[in-house]
N, C-alpha and C positions, 0 to 999 in steps of 0.2 A: 497480509497476505503482500508476494512479493511478487512484484510485476519484472516479467523477461523484456530485456530491450526489444524494440523494435529493431524487426530486419527486414532486406526483401522479401522474405521468404513469410512468413507472419502480415495479414492485413494492419491497417494502419486503423487506430483504434478514431469513433465516429468524437468529435469534439463538437462542445458545446458552444453556443455564440459568446457565453462568458466564457468558456474554456479559453476560445483563440484571441478572444479579445485579451483578456491575460496574458499570455502566451504575448503575442505582439507588440504586448506593451514593455516586456521584458529587456532589460539589459543583455542575456544570451544571443535573444533572439535578432535583435538589431544589433549585435555585432557580425552574428554570420550574416544580415541583408549585405551586411559594409563589408566585409570579405568576397561577397559573389560581386556585386557591384563591380569591387577591383578587378577580381579576375575576368569577369564576364564582360565589360565594356571595353577594355584595349583590347582585347581576342575581338570582338565584333568590332571595333575601329578599323581594326589590322585587316579583318578576314576582306570586308567591304573595301576596301583601300585597293588592296592585294586582285580583287576576283573583278573589280570596276578597270584598274590599269591595263588590262589587255584590250578590251571593246577600244578603250582611248585610246591608246597608245597607236594599235594597227589603225585607229579611223582617221587620226589628226594629226599623226606624224609618221615617219620613214625610219624611226628605231629599229624597230624591230625586225626591217628588214634584211638588215646584214644579214650574211653568212654565218653559224658556228661552226657548224663544219660540213664540208660537201655541198650539198644542195639544202641542207637544214637550215632554217633561218633560228631567228630566237625568236621568232612569236609562238614556234612550233616548241621548243623548249620551254618558253613561259607557259603556254599550253598545259604541257606535261606536268609542270612545277603547280599548275593549279590541284592536279586531282593528287600530288603529293601533300600540299600544304590543309588541304580539304579531309584527307584522313587522317594528318597529325594533328590538327587540332580537335579533330572528332575522339583520335585517342586519350588527349590531354584532356578534353573535357569529359571524358567517360570516369577516370579515375579521380577529374578533381568532384564530381559529382557523389561518386561513393563518398568522399569525406562530408562533400555538404550536406547528405543523407543523412549519415554517423551523428554531426552533428545537429542536426536537427531530429532526432529518434533521443539523444539526450536531453535536449529540452524541452521537447513533449513528455518524456519520462520524469523530470525534473518538475516541470510547471503545470503538467495536464492532470495532475494526480486528483 
């Protein structure tokens, strides 16, 4: 019997604790976790720094109070850039998560037999 690769359209198969344990100890799974960490941790740090920079800079400094264009200050520009940054990070993560799902489906197909 040939098993079809898992996709988002198919429900994931239920794994027994023994199957999950063997998958979690496998080298491909550990590599997947390492790849995910190298992507997620820097993006999370960047997001938190960028997000908390606005309230910190507006509360404790006057750097963002200078005029950008006319009566628009840098604080407004920075706040607008946070929306763009959030959407961009969401799109990037969406693409990367699809790749992570493909890799995990392959691991389950190979190891979870």
